[in-house]
C-alpha positions as CSV (number, residue, x, y, z in Angstrom):
1,M,34.2,46.9,-45.1
2,H,32.5,49.4,-47.4
3,G,34.3,48.2,-50.7
4,R,33.0,44.4,-49.7
5,R,29.6,45.9,-49.3
6,R,29.8,47.1,-53.0
7,L,30.9,43.9,-54.3
8,G,27.8,42.5,-53.2
9,D,25.5,45.2,-54.7
10,G,26.0,43.9,-58.2
11,H,24.5,46.3,-60.8
12,G,24.0,49.0,-58.1
13,C,26.6,51.8,-57.4
14,G,29.5,49.8,-58.4
15,A,31.6,49.8,-61.6
16,A,30.3,47.7,-64.4
17,A,32.3,44.8,-66.2
18,S,33.8,46.0,-69.5
19,S,32.9,42.8,-71.5
20,P,30.9,39.7,-71.3
21,R,34.1,37.6,-70.2
22,G,35.0,40.3,-67.8
23,A,31.3,40.3,-66.5
24,R,31.4,36.6,-65.7
25,R,34.9,37.0,-64.0
26,G,33.4,39.7,-61.6
27,K,30.6,37.5,-60.9
28,L,32.9,34.7,-59.9
29,V,35.0,36.9,-57.9
30,R,31.8,38.5,-56.0
31,W,30.7,35.3,-55.3
32,A,34.0,33.8,-53.9
33,A,34.2,36.8,-51.6
34,A,30.8,36.4,-50.3
35,A,31.4,32.6,-49.5
36,A,34.9,33.5,-47.8
37,S,32.9,36.0,-45.7
38,R,30.0,33.5,-44.8
39,R,32.7,30.7,-43.9
40,R,34.5,32.9,-41.7
41,G,31.3,34.0,-39.8
42,V,30.3,30.2,-39.5
43,L,34.0,29.3,-38.2
44,L,33.2,32.1,-35.5
45,V,29.8,31.2,-34.6
46,A,30.0,27.4,-34.7
47,P,32.1,26.8,-31.2
48,L,29.6,29.3,-29.6
49,L,26.4,27.3,-30.6
50,Y,28.1,23.9,-29.7
51,L,28.8,25.4,-26.2
52,A,25.2,26.6,-25.9
53,L,23.8,23.6,-26.8
54,M,25.8,21.6,-24.4
55,L,24.6,23.9,-21.5
56,V,21.1,23.4,-22.6
57,M,21.3,19.8,-22.8
58,V,23.4,19.1,-19.5
59,G,20.1,18.9,-17.2
60,R,18.2,16.7,-19.7
61,W,20.8,14.0,-20.5
62,E,23.1,12.2,-18.4
63,W,26.5,10.4,-19.4
64,D,26.6,6.8,-19.2
65,L,28.7,4.1,-20.6
66,E,26.2,1.3,-21.5
67,P,22.8,3.2,-22.0
68,P,19.7,1.1,-23.0
69,V,19.1,3.3,-26.1
70,P,22.6,5.2,-26.8
71,V,22.8,8.3,-29.0
72,R,26.5,8.8,-30.0
73,V,28.2,12.1,-29.8
74,G,31.7,11.9,-30.7
75,V,32.9,9.1,-28.5
76,A,30.6,9.7,-25.7
77,I,27.2,8.1,-25.3
78,L,23.9,9.8,-24.0
79,R,20.8,8.8,-22.7
80,R,17.9,10.6,-21.4
81,A,17.7,11.1,-17.6
82,P,14.5,9.5,-16.3
83,P,12.1,12.0,-14.4
84,P,12.6,12.7,-10.8
85,G,11.6,9.8,-8.7
86,S,12.0,7.1,-11.3
87,V,15.3,5.5,-9.5
88,Y,15.7,3.8,-6.2
89,R,18.7,6.1,-4.7
90,S,17.6,5.8,-1.4
91,P,20.9,4.2,-0.1
92,R,22.9,7.0,-1.6
93,L,20.8,9.7,0.2
94,F,20.8,7.7,3.6
95,H,24.7,8.0,3.3
96,E,24.5,11.6,2.6
97,L,22.2,12.2,5.6
98,W,23.3,9.6,8.1
99,A,25.6,12.3,9.8
100,F,23.0,14.8,10.1
101,M,20.3,12.1,11.5
102,Q,22.9,11.2,14.4
103,A,23.3,14.8,15.2
104,D,19.9,15.7,15.4
105,V,18.5,14.7,18.8
106,N,15.7,17.2,19.3
107,H,12.8,14.7,18.8
108,S,12.1,13.4,22.4
109,S,8.4,14.0,22.4
110,A,7.6,13.0,18.8
111,L,5.5,9.9,20.1
112,M,3.8,12.4,22.4
113,T,2.8,15.0,19.8
114,A,2.4,13.1,16.5
115,W,-1.5,13.2,16.7
116,H,-3.9,16.3,17.4
117,Q,-7.5,15.5,18.2
118,K,-10.2,18.1,19.1
119,A,-12.7,17.2,21.8
120,T,-15.8,18.0,19.1
121,Q,-13.9,15.2,16.9
122,K,-14.2,12.4,19.6
123,W,-16.1,9.4,18.7
124,K,-17.5,6.5,20.6
125,P,-19.0,2.9,19.4
126,C,-22.8,3.0,19.6
127,L,-23.7,-0.5,18.2
128,P,-26.7,-1.2,20.7
129,K,-28.7,2.1,19.1
130,R,-28.4,0.6,15.8
131,L,-29.5,-3.0,16.5
132,L,-32.4,-3.0,19.2
133,Q,-35.2,-5.3,18.1
134,A,-37.6,-7.9,19.5
135,E,-36.8,-11.4,19.5
136,L,-35.7,-13.1,16.6
137,P,-38.5,-14.5,14.1
138,P,-38.5,-18.1,13.0
139,S,-35.5,-19.0,10.7
140,N,-35.8,-19.0,6.9
141,G,-33.1,-21.7,6.4
142,Y,-29.4,-22.2,6.6
143,L,-26.7,-20.1,5.0
144,I,-23.6,-21.6,4.3
145,I,-20.6,-19.7,2.9
146,E,-17.0,-20.4,2.2
147,A,-14.3,-17.6,3.1
148,N,-11.3,-17.6,1.2
149,G,-8.0,-15.6,1.3
150,G,-5.9,-14.6,4.3
151,L,-6.8,-13.3,7.6
152,N,-8.6,-10.1,6.8
153,Q,-10.3,-11.4,3.6
154,Q,-11.6,-14.2,5.9
155,R,-12.7,-11.5,8.3
156,M,-14.5,-9.7,5.6
157,S,-16.1,-12.5,4.3
158,I,-17.6,-13.5,8.0
159,C,-19.0,-10.0,8.7
160,D,-20.6,-9.9,5.2
161,A,-22.1,-13.4,5.8
162,V,-23.3,-12.2,9.2
163,A,-25.2,-9.2,7.6
164,V,-26.7,-11.3,4.7
165,A,-27.9,-13.8,7.2
166,G,-29.5,-11.2,9.1
167,L,-31.3,-9.5,5.9
168,L,-32.6,-12.8,4.8
169,N,-33.5,-13.9,8.4
170,A,-31.3,-17.3,7.9
171,T,-29.2,-19.3,10.4
172,L,-25.7,-19.0,9.6
173,V,-23.5,-22.2,9.8
174,I,-19.9,-21.2,11.2
175,P,-18.0,-20.4,7.9
176,I,-15.9,-22.7,6.2
177,F,-12.4,-21.6,5.4
178,H,-11.1,-22.6,1.9
179,F,-7.5,-23.9,1.7
180,N,-5.7,-21.2,-0.4
181,S,-2.8,-22.2,-2.4
182,V,-0.9,-18.9,-1.9
183,W,-1.6,-18.8,2.0
184,R,-1.6,-22.6,2.4
185,D,-3.0,-22.3,5.9
186,S,-5.5,-25.2,7.0
187,S,-6.7,-23.2,9.9
188,K,-10.5,-23.5,10.8
189,F,-12.6,-21.0,12.4
190,E,-12.0,-22.0,16.0
191,D,-8.3,-22.0,15.5
192,I,-8.4,-18.3,14.7
193,F,-11.3,-16.8,16.4
194,D,-13.1,-17.6,19.4
195,E,-16.3,-19.7,18.3
196,E,-18.1,-19.4,21.7
197,Y,-17.8,-15.9,22.0
198,F,-18.8,-15.3,18.5
199,T,-21.9,-17.1,18.8
200,E,-23.0,-15.7,21.9
201,T,-22.3,-12.0,20.9
202,L,-24.5,-12.5,18.1
203,K,-27.3,-14.6,19.5
204,N,-30.0,-11.8,19.9
205,H,-29.4,-10.8,16.1
206,V,-28.4,-13.6,14.2
207,R,-28.7,-17.1,14.7
208,V,-25.4,-19.1,14.4
209,V,-24.9,-22.7,14.4
210,K,-21.6,-24.8,14.2
211,E,-22.8,-27.3,11.5
212,L,-26.1,-28.1,9.6
213,P,-28.6,-30.3,11.4
214,P,-28.6,-33.9,10.3
215,E,-32.2,-34.0,9.1
216,I,-31.3,-30.9,6.8
217,L,-28.1,-32.5,5.6
218,Q,-29.8,-35.8,4.9
219,R,-31.9,-33.9,2.2
220,F,-28.7,-33.4,0.2
221,D,-27.5,-37.1,0.7
222,N,-25.4,-35.9,3.4
223,N,-22.9,-34.3,1.3
224,I,-22.8,-30.3,1.7
225,S,-21.4,-30.2,-1.9
226,N,-24.8,-31.1,-3.3
227,I,-26.3,-28.1,-1.8
228,L,-27.1,-25.6,-4.4
229,N,-24.4,-22.9,-4.8
230,L,-25.6,-19.4,-5.6
231,R,-22.7,-17.7,-7.3
232,S,-23.4,-14.3,-6.1
233,K,-21.6,-11.3,-7.9
234,A,-18.9,-8.8,-6.2
235,L,-20.7,-6.2,-4.3
236,S,-24.1,-7.4,-4.6
237,S,-27.1,-5.4,-3.3
238,K,-29.8,-6.0,-0.9
239,T,-32.3,-6.4,-3.5
240,Y,-30.2,-9.1,-5.3
241,Y,-30.4,-11.2,-1.9
242,L,-34.0,-10.6,-1.4
243,Q,-35.1,-11.4,-5.1
244,K,-32.6,-14.2,-6.1
245,V,-31.3,-15.9,-2.7
246,L,-34.2,-15.8,-0.3
247,P,-36.6,-17.6,-2.5
248,K,-34.4,-20.4,-3.0
249,L,-33.4,-20.5,0.7
250,L,-37.2,-20.8,1.5
251,E,-37.6,-23.4,-1.3
252,L,-34.5,-25.6,-0.1
253,G,-33.8,-25.0,3.6
254,A,-30.5,-24.3,2.8
255,V,-28.2,-22.4,0.1
256,R,-24.4,-22.1,-0.2
257,I,-22.5,-19.2,-1.5
258,A,-18.9,-20.0,-2.4
259,P,-16.6,-18.2,-2.8
260,F,-18.0,-15.4,-0.4
261,S,-15.4,-12.7,-0.6
262,N,-16.6,-9.0,-1.0
263,R,-20.1,-10.4,-2.3
264,L,-22.1,-7.6,-0.3
265,A,-22.4,-3.6,-1.5
266,H,-20.9,-1.1,0.9
267,S,-24.0,0.7,1.3
268,V,-26.9,-1.3,2.7
269,P,-29.6,-0.2,5.4
270,S,-28.4,0.8,8.6
271,S,-29.7,-2.3,10.5
272,I,-27.5,-4.4,8.2
273,Q,-24.5,-2.2,8.5
274,G,-24.9,-2.5,12.4
275,L,-24.6,-6.3,12.1
276,R,-21.3,-5.6,10.1
277,C,-20.2,-3.5,13.1
278,L,-20.9,-5.8,15.7
279,T,-19.4,-8.6,14.1
280,N,-16.2,-7.0,13.1
281,Y,-15.4,-4.6,16.1
282,E,-17.3,-7.1,19.0
283,A,-17.9,-10.7,17.9
284,L,-14.7,-11.5,16.1
285,R,-12.0,-11.8,19.0
286,F,-9.0,-14.2,18.5
287,S,-8.9,-17.5,19.8
288,K,-7.5,-17.9,23.4
289,P,-4.0,-19.3,22.5
290,I,-3.6,-16.1,20.2
291,R,-5.2,-13.8,22.5
292,S,-2.8,-15.1,25.2
293,L,0.5,-14.7,23.3
294,A,-0.7,-11.4,21.7
295,E,-1.5,-9.7,25.0
296,R,2.1,-10.8,26.5
297,M,3.5,-9.2,23.3
298,V,1.8,-6.2,23.6
299,H,3.1,-6.0,27.3
300,R,6.6,-6.7,26.1
301,M,6.4,-3.8,23.6
302,V,5.0,-1.4,26.2
303,N,7.9,-2.5,28.9
304,N,10.5,-1.8,26.2
305,S,9.1,1.5,25.4
306,S,9.3,3.0,29.0
307,I,11.3,5.9,27.9
308,N,8.4,7.2,25.8
309,G,5.6,6.4,28.4
310,G,5.0,3.1,26.9
311,K,4.2,4.2,23.5
312,Y,5.6,2.5,20.4
313,I,5.4,2.4,16.5
314,S,4.3,-0.4,14.5
315,V,5.0,-0.9,10.7
316,H,3.2,-3.1,8.4
317,L,6.1,-4.1,5.9
318,R,5.4,-5.3,2.5
319,F,8.7,-6.2,1.1
320,E,8.4,-9.9,1.0
321,E,9.8,-11.7,-2.2
322,D,6.3,-12.0,-3.9
323,M,5.3,-8.6,-3.1
324,V,8.7,-7.1,-4.7
325,A,8.2,-9.4,-7.8
326,F,4.6,-8.4,-8.2
327,S,5.3,-4.9,-8.1
328,C,7.6,-5.0,-11.2
329,C,10.0,-2.4,-9.2
330,T,13.7,-2.7,-9.2
331,Y,15.9,-1.8,-6.3
332,D,19.6,-2.0,-6.0
333,G,20.4,-5.8,-6.4
334,G,21.3,-5.6,-10.1
335,Q,21.2,-8.8,-12.3
336,Q,20.9,-11.2,-9.3
337,E,17.9,-9.2,-8.1
338,K,16.4,-9.3,-11.5
339,N,16.9,-13.2,-11.9
340,E,15.3,-13.8,-8.6
341,M,12.4,-11.6,-9.4
342,D,11.8,-13.3,-12.9
343,K,11.8,-16.7,-11.0
344,A,9.4,-15.7,-8.3
345,R,6.9,-14.1,-11.0
346,E,7.0,-17.2,-12.9
347,R,6.5,-19.5,-10.1
348,S,3.7,-17.5,-8.6
349,W,1.9,-16.0,-11.8
350,R,3.0,-18.3,-14.5
351,G,3.3,-16.3,-17.8
352,K,1.3,-13.4,-16.5
353,F,4.1,-10.8,-16.8
354,R,5.3,-12.3,-20.3
355,R,2.1,-11.9,-22.2
356,P,2.4,-10.4,-25.7
357,G,2.0,-6.6,-25.8
358,R,2.5,-6.2,-21.8
359,I,4.5,-3.2,-21.2
360,I,6.4,-3.3,-17.7
361,S,8.1,0.1,-16.5
362,P,9.7,0.0,-13.2
363,E,10.6,3.6,-13.4
364,A,7.0,4.8,-14.0
365,N,5.8,2.1,-11.3
366,R,8.1,4.2,-8.8
367,R,7.0,7.5,-9.9
368,N,3.3,6.4,-9.6
369,G,3.8,5.3,-6.1
370,K,3.2,1.5,-6.6
371,C,6.8,0.4,-5.4
372,P,6.8,-1.3,-1.8
373,L,8.9,0.9,0.5
374,T,12.2,-0.6,1.6
375,P,12.9,-0.9,5.3
376,L,15.4,1.8,4.7
377,E,12.9,4.1,3.3
378,V,10.4,3.7,6.2
379,G,13.2,4.3,8.7
380,M,14.4,7.3,6.8
381,M,10.8,8.7,7.0
382,L,10.2,7.9,10.6
383,R,13.8,9.7,11.5
384,G,12.6,12.8,9.3
385,M,9.2,13.1,11.0
386,G,11.3,13.2,14.4
387,F,11.1,10.0,15.8
388,G,14.5,9.2,17.4
389,N,16.4,6.1,17.7
390,T,15.1,5.6,21.5
391,T,11.8,4.9,19.6
392,S,10.5,1.3,19.9
393,V,9.6,0.0,16.7
394,Y,7.6,-3.4,15.9
395,V,7.9,-4.8,12.3
396,A,4.7,-6.8,11.2
397,S,5.5,-8.8,8.0
398,G,6.1,-11.9,6.2
399,K,9.5,-13.4,5.4
400,I,11.4,-9.8,4.0
401,Y,13.3,-10.2,0.9
402,N,17.1,-10.4,1.1
403,A,16.4,-9.6,4.9
404,E,20.0,-9.6,6.0
405,K,20.5,-6.7,3.5
406,Y,17.8,-4.6,3.6
407,M,16.6,-4.8,7.3
408,A,20.3,-3.7,8.4
409,P,19.8,-0.1,7.9
410,L,16.3,-0.1,9.7
411,R,18.2,-1.5,12.8
412,Q,20.7,1.0,12.3
413,L,18.3,3.7,12.4
414,F,16.1,2.3,15.4
415,P,17.8,-0.1,17.4
416,L,15.0,-0.9,19.4
417,L,13.3,-3.0,16.6
418,E,11.2,-5.9,17.3
419,T,9.4,-8.6,15.2
420,K,7.3,-11.6,16.4
421,E,10.2,-13.8,16.0
422,T,12.3,-11.6,18.4
423,L,9.6,-10.5,20.9
424,A,8.1,-14.2,21.3
425,S,10.3,-17.1,22.3
426,A,10.5,-20.0,19.6
427,D,8.5,-22.2,21.9
428,E,5.8,-19.6,22.0
429,L,5.6,-19.3,18.4
430,A,5.7,-23.1,17.6
431,P,2.2,-23.8,17.8
432,F,1.5,-21.2,15.1
433,K,4.0,-22.0,12.8
434,G,2.7,-23.0,9.1
435,H,-0.4,-21.0,9.9
436,S,0.0,-17.8,8.3
437,S,-3.3,-16.6,9.5
438,Q,-2.8,-17.0,12.9
439,L,0.6,-15.5,12.9
440,A,-1.0,-12.7,11.1
441,A,-3.3,-12.2,14.1
442,L,-0.4,-11.9,16.5
443,D,0.9,-9.0,14.2
444,Y,-2.6,-7.6,14.2
445,T,-3.0,-7.2,17.8
446,V,0.4,-5.7,18.3
447,C,-0.1,-3.1,15.8
448,A,-3.7,-2.3,16.9
449,H,-2.2,-1.2,20.2
450,S,0.6,0.9,19.1
451,E,0.6,4.8,19.3
452,V,1.6,4.9,15.7
453,F,0.9,2.7,13.0
454,V,2.6,2.9,9.5
455,T,1.0,1.3,6.3
456,T,3.5,1.0,3.5
457,Q,1.6,-0.9,0.4
458,G,-2.1,-1.0,1.1
459,G,-3.9,-4.3,1.2
460,N,-6.7,-5.7,3.6
461,F,-4.3,-5.9,6.6
462,P,-3.8,-2.2,7.1
463,H,-7.3,-1.4,5.7
464,F,-9.0,-3.5,8.6
465,L,-6.5,-2.5,11.2
466,M,-7.0,1.3,10.2
467,G,-10.6,0.5,11.0
468,H,-9.9,-1.1,14.2
469,R,-7.7,1.7,15.2
470,R,-10.5,4.3,14.8
471,Y,-12.7,2.1,16.9
472,L,-10.2,1.9,19.6
473,N,-9.0,5.6,19.6
474,E,-12.1,7.5,19.5
475,G,-12.4,7.9,15.6
476,H,-8.6,8.6,15.1
477,S,-6.9,5.9,13.2
478,K,-3.2,7.4,14.4
479,T,-2.0,5.8,11.2
480,I,0.8,7.1,8.8
481,N,-0.3,6.6,5.2
482,P,2.4,8.1,3.0
483,D,2.0,9.6,-0.5
484,K,4.6,7.5,-2.4
485,K,4.4,9.7,-5.4
486,K,5.6,12.6,-3.1
487,L,8.0,10.6,-0.7
488,V,10.3,8.9,-3.9
489,L,10.7,12.9,-5.0
490,S,12.8,13.3,-1.7
491,F,14.5,9.8,-2.0
492,D,15.4,10.2,-5.4
493,N,17.2,13.7,-4.5
494,P,20.8,12.7,-3.0
495,N,21.5,16.6,-2.9
496,I,18.6,17.5,-0.6
497,R,19.3,19.1,2.8
498,W,18.4,17.4,6.1
499,D,16.3,20.3,7.2
500,K,14.3,20.4,3.8
501,F,13.9,16.5,4.0
502,K,12.5,16.7,7.4
503,R,10.0,19.4,6.4
504,N,8.9,17.0,3.6
505,M,8.5,14.2,5.9
506,Q,6.6,16.2,8.5
507,E,4.3,17.2,5.8
508,V,3.4,13.8,5.2
509,L,2.9,13.1,9.1
510,H,0.6,16.3,9.1
511,H,-1.3,15.2,6.2
512,S,-2.0,11.5,8.1
513,D,-3.1,13.3,11.2
514,L,-5.5,15.4,9.2
515,K,-6.7,12.3,7.4
516,G,-6.9,10.3,10.9
517,I,-10.5,11.1,11.2
518,T,-12.4,10.5,8.2
519,L,-16.2,9.5,7.6
520,R,-17.2,6.8,5.1
521,K,-18.3,7.6,1.8
522,P,-20.7,5.6,0.0
523,D,-18.5,3.5,-2.1
524,A,-16.0,3.1,0.9
525,S,-15.9,0.1,3.4
526,L,-17.1,0.6,7.2
527,Y,-14.0,-1.9,7.9
528,T,-11.8,1.0,7.3
529,F,-14.2,4.0,8.1
530,P,-16.5,2.9,11.1
531,M,-17.9,6.3,11.4
532,P,-21.0,7.3,11.2
533,D,-22.0,3.5,10.7
534,C,-20.5,2.0,13.8
535,M,-19.6,5.0,16.1
536,C,-21.3,8.2,17.0
537,L,-20.0,11.6,18.3
538,Q,-19.0,11.6,21.9
539,A,-21.8,14.2,22.5
540,E,-24.3,12.2,20.9
541,A,-23.3,8.7,22.5
């Protein structure tokens, strides 16, 4: 050791070379010895460095035979593991937890204890206070609107039209329903709503007529298309209607606004908000054929739920083919699923998803909570919240994508599962076939009367339903509205313990309970948040 150290010292304490050639030879010897020393050190340390590197990287990389962007290390291929929540692994988690779900029977009271509401938080409808007025002044003219979209988009158009008619002191013509290429429903107003009841409920507040009087129509050559169409912008203010629409109404005697979807601002004077409330929560009841069957369906769900005091869960399940395709999320269907989704996207949104520069990331979509929950995920969430297999569940939906595969585990989790097709007979449903808005009205009614409502993907249906449930349930929506960004972290963890999974799901339920009573903010819709515009605290009512 000391001799080797001396060789490296050069001209220090060691002996000097006796000649130039000897000096050169000495330097060469010393260099060779130092190199050999370094080589032995590297040979000793290299394996340790390699092992340490592998230990560090094992949590950040995963082995794969065919990664999208491979990095070769020897003969193996590595790819970076996606962040938690990126991949649909729910079937694997279900396989791991199923035995624990079956063994967990301490959930008999979940339907009875899901919601908590203090007496001081109870609200009551108080529409008359907002709408008291003397008799209607003479009309300023006729307002014609065209409602488009599905059931609840039409509903919004009707309510906003009544509000605008009240603002302008106009006579509202029963709204025309635009035939939508997506919904493909030829239903008219009277097919979905009780037209006579609608007119009667509003008679002291807004004049409503079935059609334009002949003398008015003659001014426009008996062609409604000749009536001036004022294409108002979305969320137009009170000022816009008074300054832009009212003068034309007074000048021409009739104006048209088409399309008329989401054309009135959320915040307007309380008297106008009151008209929205009255229309949505009172005047717009469904037509007698829809009401009659819907009431029978609710009665059947209550009877099926006798073990739970007549209480049941309803789920708005958005897992139709077009919804899955539009989300650009991937599940567990492999290449066949990819081909089917590509065709569906091209069929409904030609070229939209293939535009140059458009980046689609299914993994990011899932992490960001944008992917529709599968029936399996809904079932696992509910079981984790404590709802057992004796709970009656009603599923409101269109045609589920690959239903035989995806609905099977939900039925396994909740054998007492119903849809409108199982709850009503084929003969009962026959008059409504081919009319998506009428079928949606059946779903809407059954969901409105459930003890628990579950929304899975947003949209007008759950937003209107949450508002209606608040109106019916003293201000509480009694709705599970899960944060899917958090949900996917549990679903993407096949090693999670059942007790931990349950705690996570019960936190979701608790959060939904806390959000059940929420007051409307200025930029929010009273169709979802009817307090305080349409309801008053019970002590004040």
